[in-house]
C-alpha positions as CSV (number, residue, x, y, z in Angstrom):
1,M,34.3,-19.6,40.2
2,I,32.8,-21.5,43.2
3,P,33.6,-19.9,46.6
4,E,35.8,-22.2,48.7
5,E,33.7,-21.8,51.8
6,A,30.4,-20.4,52.8
7,D,30.3,-16.9,54.2
8,K,28.0,-17.6,57.1
9,M,26.0,-14.5,57.8
10,N,23.3,-13.8,60.3
11,A,20.6,-11.3,59.9
12,Q,22.4,-8.4,61.6
13,Q,25.5,-9.0,59.5
14,L,23.5,-8.9,56.4
15,L,22.1,-5.4,57.3
16,D,25.6,-4.3,58.3
17,R,27.0,-5.0,54.9
18,L,24.6,-2.5,53.2
19,E,25.2,1.2,52.9
20,I,21.4,1.7,52.7
21,P,18.7,-0.8,53.6
22,V,17.7,-1.5,50.1
23,I,17.4,-4.6,47.9
24,A,17.2,-4.0,44.1
25,A,14.4,-6.5,43.5
26,P,14.8,-9.4,41.1
27,M,12.7,-8.7,37.9
28,F,11.9,-11.1,35.2
29,L,13.5,-10.1,31.9
30,V,14.9,-7.0,33.5
31,S,17.5,-7.8,36.2
32,N,20.9,-9.2,35.3
33,P,24.5,-9.4,36.6
34,A,25.4,-6.1,35.4
35,L,22.6,-4.4,37.2
36,A,23.2,-6.5,40.4
37,L,27.0,-5.8,40.5
38,A,26.5,-2.0,39.9
39,A,24.1,-2.0,42.9
40,C,26.4,-4.1,45.1
41,A,29.3,-1.8,44.4
42,E,27.2,1.0,45.9
43,G,26.2,-0.9,49.0
44,V,22.8,-1.9,47.7
45,M,21.9,-5.6,47.5
46,G,21.6,-6.5,43.8
47,S,19.7,-9.5,42.7
48,Y,18.2,-11.4,39.7
49,P,15.8,-14.2,39.1
50,A,17.3,-17.7,38.3
51,H,14.3,-18.3,35.9
52,G,15.2,-15.1,34.0
53,T,17.9,-17.0,32.2
54,R,17.3,-19.3,29.2
55,S,18.8,-22.3,30.7
56,A,20.6,-23.8,33.7
57,E,23.9,-23.3,31.8
58,Q,23.2,-19.5,31.4
59,F,22.2,-19.3,35.1
60,E,25.6,-20.9,36.0
61,A,27.4,-18.4,33.8
62,W,25.5,-15.6,35.6
63,L,26.6,-16.9,38.9
64,N,30.2,-17.1,37.8
65,E,30.1,-13.6,36.4
66,T,28.5,-12.2,39.6
67,I,30.9,-14.0,42.0
68,E,34.0,-12.9,40.1
69,G,32.6,-9.5,39.8
70,V,32.2,-9.2,43.5
71,R,35.7,-10.3,44.2
72,R,37.0,-7.9,41.6
73,L,35.1,-5.0,43.2
74,E,36.4,-6.0,46.7
75,G,39.9,-6.0,45.4
76,E,39.6,-2.7,43.6
77,T,38.0,-0.8,46.6
78,G,39.3,-2.7,49.6
79,A,35.9,-2.3,51.1
80,K,33.0,-4.6,51.6
81,V,30.7,-5.0,48.7
82,A,27.0,-5.6,49.4
83,P,26.0,-9.3,49.1
84,F,24.0,-10.3,46.0
85,A,20.8,-12.3,45.9
86,V,19.0,-14.8,43.6
87,N,15.3,-15.1,43.3
88,L,14.3,-18.9,43.2
89,V,10.6,-19.7,42.3
90,V,9.7,-22.7,44.5
91,H,6.2,-23.2,43.0
92,A,5.5,-26.5,41.2
93,S,4.9,-24.5,37.9
94,N,8.7,-24.0,37.8
95,P,10.3,-27.1,36.2
96,R,13.8,-25.8,36.9
97,M,13.4,-25.3,40.6
98,Q,15.5,-28.4,41.7
99,G,18.3,-27.7,39.2
100,D,18.5,-24.0,40.0
101,L,18.5,-24.8,43.7
102,E,21.4,-27.2,43.2
103,L,23.3,-24.3,41.5
104,C,22.5,-21.9,44.4
105,I,23.9,-24.4,46.7
106,R,27.0,-25.3,44.6
107,Y,27.8,-21.5,44.3
108,R,26.8,-20.7,47.9
109,V,24.5,-17.8,46.9
110,P,24.5,-15.6,50.0
111,V,20.9,-14.6,50.0
112,V,18.0,-16.6,48.2
113,L,14.8,-14.8,47.7
114,S,12.2,-17.5,47.4
115,S,8.8,-16.9,46.0
116,K,5.5,-18.4,44.7
117,G,5.0,-21.4,47.0
118,A,6.3,-23.0,50.2
119,P,10.1,-23.1,50.4
120,G,10.1,-26.4,52.3
121,E,13.3,-28.5,52.1
122,A,15.1,-25.8,50.2
123,V,15.5,-23.7,53.4
124,K,17.4,-26.4,55.2
125,R,19.8,-27.0,52.3
126,I,20.4,-23.3,51.9
127,H,21.1,-22.9,55.6
128,D,23.5,-25.9,55.5
129,Y,26.0,-23.8,53.6
130,G,25.3,-20.5,55.5
131,G,22.9,-18.9,53.2
132,I,19.9,-16.7,54.2
133,V,16.4,-17.2,52.8
134,L,13.9,-14.4,52.5
135,H,10.5,-15.4,51.2
136,D,7.8,-13.4,49.4
137,V,4.5,-13.2,51.3
138,A,1.3,-11.2,50.6
139,N,-0.6,-11.8,53.9
140,Q,-0.1,-13.0,57.5
141,R,-1.0,-16.6,56.6
142,H,1.7,-16.7,53.9
143,A,4.1,-15.3,56.5
144,E,3.2,-18.0,59.0
145,K,3.7,-20.8,56.6
146,A,7.1,-19.4,55.5
147,L,8.3,-19.0,59.0
148,E,7.1,-22.5,59.8
149,A,9.4,-23.6,57.0
150,G,12.4,-21.9,58.8
151,V,13.0,-18.9,56.6
152,D,15.2,-16.0,58.0
153,G,12.8,-13.3,57.0
154,V,9.9,-12.4,54.8
155,I,9.3,-9.9,51.9
156,A,6.0,-8.2,52.6
157,V,4.7,-7.6,49.1
158,A,2.0,-4.9,49.6
159,G,-0.5,-3.4,47.2
160,G,1.2,-1.2,44.5
161,A,4.2,-3.4,43.9
162,G,5.2,-3.9,40.3
163,G,4.8,-7.3,38.6
164,H,3.5,-9.9,40.8
165,T,2.0,-8.0,43.7
166,G,0.0,-8.2,46.9
167,T,-3.2,-6.3,47.5
168,I,-3.0,-5.3,51.2
169,N,-2.2,-1.8,52.3
170,P,1.5,-1.6,53.5
171,F,0.7,-0.3,57.0
172,A,-1.9,-3.1,57.5
173,L,0.4,-5.8,56.1
174,L,3.5,-4.8,58.2
175,N,1.5,-4.6,61.3
176,E,0.0,-8.0,60.9
177,I,3.4,-9.6,60.1
178,R,5.1,-7.9,63.1
179,R,2.4,-9.5,65.3
180,I,4.0,-12.9,64.5
181,H,7.6,-12.2,63.5
182,H,10.5,-10.1,65.0
183,G,13.1,-11.0,62.5
184,I,13.9,-9.5,59.1
185,V,10.9,-7.9,57.2
186,V,11.5,-6.4,53.8
187,L,8.8,-4.2,52.4
188,A,7.8,-4.0,48.7
189,G,5.3,-1.8,47.0
190,G,5.5,1.7,45.3
191,M,8.8,3.0,46.8
192,T,11.2,5.1,44.6
193,T,13.2,7.4,46.8
194,G,15.5,7.3,49.9
195,R,12.8,9.1,51.8
196,D,10.5,6.2,51.1
197,V,13.1,3.8,52.4
198,L,13.2,5.7,55.7
199,A,9.4,5.7,55.8
200,A,9.4,1.9,55.4
201,Q,11.8,1.6,58.4
202,A,9.5,3.8,60.5
203,M,6.7,1.5,59.7
204,G,8.5,-1.4,61.0
205,A,10.5,-2.8,58.0
206,D,14.2,-3.6,58.1
207,L,14.7,-3.2,54.3
208,A,13.0,-1.8,51.3
209,Y,12.5,-3.7,48.1
210,L,12.7,-1.4,45.1
211,G,11.9,-2.9,41.7
212,T,10.2,-0.5,39.3
213,R,12.7,2.3,39.9
214,F,15.5,0.0,38.7
215,I,13.8,-0.8,35.5
216,A,14.6,2.6,34.3
217,T,18.4,2.2,34.5
218,T,21.0,1.8,31.7
219,E,22.0,-1.7,33.0
220,A,18.6,-3.1,33.1
221,G,17.7,-5.7,30.5
222,A,14.2,-4.1,29.9
223,A,13.3,-3.1,26.4
224,E,14.0,0.5,25.6
225,G,10.3,1.0,25.0
226,H,9.6,-0.4,28.5
227,K,12.1,2.1,30.0
228,R,10.5,5.0,28.1
229,M,7.1,3.9,29.2
230,I,8.2,3.9,32.8
231,V,9.3,7.5,32.5
232,D,6.2,8.6,30.7
233,S,3.6,6.9,33.0
234,K,1.7,7.7,36.2
235,A,0.2,5.5,38.9
236,T,-3.1,5.7,37.0
237,D,-1.4,4.0,34.0
238,V,-1.0,0.8,36.1
239,F,-3.5,-1.9,35.5
240,F,-4.1,-4.7,38.0
241,S,-5.0,-8.2,36.8
242,A,-4.6,-11.8,37.9
243,S,-5.6,-13.0,34.5
244,I,-2.4,-12.5,32.5
245,D,-0.4,-15.4,33.9
246,G,-2.6,-16.7,36.8
247,A,-1.0,-14.6,39.6
248,P,-2.1,-11.0,40.8
249,A,0.2,-8.5,39.0
250,N,0.4,-4.8,38.0
251,W,1.0,-4.0,34.4
252,L,1.5,-0.9,32.3
253,T,-1.9,-0.2,30.7
254,K,-0.3,1.3,27.5
255,S,1.6,-2.0,27.0
256,L,-1.5,-4.0,27.3
257,I,-3.3,-1.9,24.8
258,A,-0.3,-1.9,22.3
259,A,-0.4,-5.7,22.5
260,G,-4.0,-5.8,21.5
261,V,-5.4,-6.7,24.9
262,D,-9.1,-5.8,25.4
263,L,-9.0,-4.2,28.9
264,D,-12.8,-4.5,29.3
265,Q,-12.6,-8.3,28.6
266,L,-9.5,-8.6,30.8
267,R,-11.4,-7.0,33.7
268,T,-14.0,-9.8,33.7
269,T,-11.7,-12.7,32.9
270,L,-11.2,-15.2,35.6
271,P,-7.7,-16.1,36.5
272,G,-6.4,-19.4,35.0
273,K,-3.7,-21.6,36.1
274,I,-0.3,-20.1,36.9
275,V,1.8,-20.0,33.8
276,S,5.4,-21.1,33.9
277,A,8.1,-18.4,33.6
278,Q,9.4,-19.7,30.2
279,E,5.8,-19.9,28.8
280,S,5.1,-16.3,30.2
281,K,8.2,-15.1,28.5
282,K,6.9,-16.3,25.1
283,R,3.3,-15.1,25.6
284,W,3.8,-11.7,27.2
285,K,7.2,-10.5,26.0
286,D,5.5,-7.2,24.9
287,I,3.5,-6.7,28.0
288,W,5.4,-4.7,30.7
289,T,5.1,-4.3,34.4
290,A,5.3,-1.4,36.8
291,G,4.3,-0.5,40.3
292,H,2.4,2.5,41.6
293,G,5.6,4.5,42.2
294,V,6.1,4.8,38.4
295,G,4.9,8.4,38.4
296,N,7.9,9.6,40.4
297,I,10.4,8.3,37.9
298,D,11.4,10.9,35.3
299,A,14.7,9.7,33.8
300,V,16.7,6.6,32.8
301,L,19.9,6.7,35.1
302,G,22.9,4.5,35.5
303,T,22.5,2.2,38.4
304,A,25.4,3.7,40.3
305,E,24.0,7.2,39.9
306,L,20.5,6.0,41.1
307,C,22.0,4.3,44.1
308,R,24.0,7.4,45.1
309,R,20.9,9.4,44.7
310,L,18.9,7.0,47.0
311,K,21.7,7.2,49.6
312,A,21.7,11.0,49.5
313,E,17.9,11.2,49.8
314,Y,18.0,8.7,52.6
315,A,20.6,10.7,54.5
316,A,18.7,14.0,54.0
317,A,15.4,12.4,55.1
318,R,17.1,11.1,58.3
319,K,18.5,14.6,59.0
320,A,15.1,16.2,58.4
321,V,13.2,13.8,60.6
322,R,15.8,14.2,63.4
323,A,15.5,17.9,63.3
324,T,11.7,17.7,63.4
325,I,11.9,15.5,66.4
326,D,14.5,17.6,68.2
327,G,12.4,20.7,67.5
328,A,9.2,19.1,68.9
329,A,11.1,17.9,72.0
330,S,12.5,21.4,72.7
331,S,9.2,23.2,72.2
């Protein structure tokens, strides 16, 4: 079902439509419409990657399912439902980029999360129908190039993020980006609680990008073994390598060992060319990702329950910080 007209939305309107400043990050072979809709219903922006589908036809089916689901939720509750987002890989290694972009435009996806390359002409075409573009960056130079292309905001992927990751400490990365950009900044990297979300805001972010925590949900498309491994792992069970698919990423060590990967050899293997998403799916379907926050995850929850927990933790953290500030001011 194609929307009749674009819902033009500026940055502040985007934030106002969320009950908590959180995006459930798009994860390859994990995120799907069921997870996205469950998050949107709770005021959290749900998302999924276009390249996580087998074909353009399946991606279009996902878009129809999501748009119809949002309209159903709005009709049932009478309240605003958080907007959904789609991750679009704009790197040359993605042969589906142009076709997936056309579908995002046709279905007027409200928020496009671009990654792995310069968004270029895609930004203008998304802006033409009123969409918002947030682009993945891992350093200040990446941010400069994305902003030059006209994106509405950047996703600061700091060290400790699951899957494809940055390497810079979040304090340093946010400070550098805030020197050149006063619009939307989303922080990614190791966050699992509502308290973490508030901390990200205190550091200068507008929103928090939570991925690994949403792998351990009932709606997630991750293998059950992946979900169990998330629950059973600690931060020291996360292995960083740029040699799996050509891009820096954090992987679960136990899954690498189970797949027969020699960790000593991997440590000394130089990164090769970036592997396309579909090729990566075939080659690494049993190798699983996680971020540094994995040690704070102790159960597989329904997405709605997780979102409600995040909102309660966020509210409690705000109250506690306010009490601390008020107490210090009165002493």
